[in-house]
N, C-alpha and C positions, 0 to 999 in steps of 0.2 A: 757262531757265537762270538761275542766281543769280550769274553772273560779275560783274554790275554791283555786287553787294554787296561782293565782295572787293576791288574796285578802289578803294573809298573815295571815291566821288563825294560832293561837298559839296552840301548842301541848305540852303535859306534857312530860318531858324527865328526865331520871335518868342515873347516872353513879356511879362508885365507887369513894369514897372520894379522892383516890390517883390520879384520873384523873381530878378532878374538876378545879384545878388552870390552867392547860393547856387549858381546854375547855373555861373557863372564858375569857382567853386572845384571843383565836381563834374565839369565837362566842359571841361577845358583845350582850347584850340585845337589842332587836328590830332591829337587823341587820340580813341580809340573809347570809347563809353559806352552805357549802357542807360537809356532813358527810358520810364517807364510813365505812362500817362495823357496822351496828346497827340492832336491831330487832324491829319490830312493833307488838304490841298485843292490844287486846281490852282494853279500859280504863273503868274499872268498879270497884266497891268496895267502901269502906269507905273513902279512901284517894285520890279520884279523884279531881284534882286541876283545870282542864279546862273542857269546854263543849265538846271539841273534842272527838269523839268516839274511838280514838286510842291513845296510848302512845308509846314512843320509849325509848329503853334502849341502851345506847351507850357502845360499847365493849371497853375493855382495849386497844386493838390494833387499835382503830379507827384512820382513817386519816381525818383530819379536815382542810378545807381551806375556806377563806372568799372571 
């Protein structure tokens, strides 16, 4: 079932500092968006910021739309 997608669970995401300004404009906090070209990996370790079991890393050449 995809009910977890409609609930809007938050996921930890990271990118290079040079990409941050563009992402902040394209993906406002608490808004839905589409990101193409990212990787998803298990969220574990000392710096885990969300309860979600995965985290995403947004690539430099990502395409972002809201």
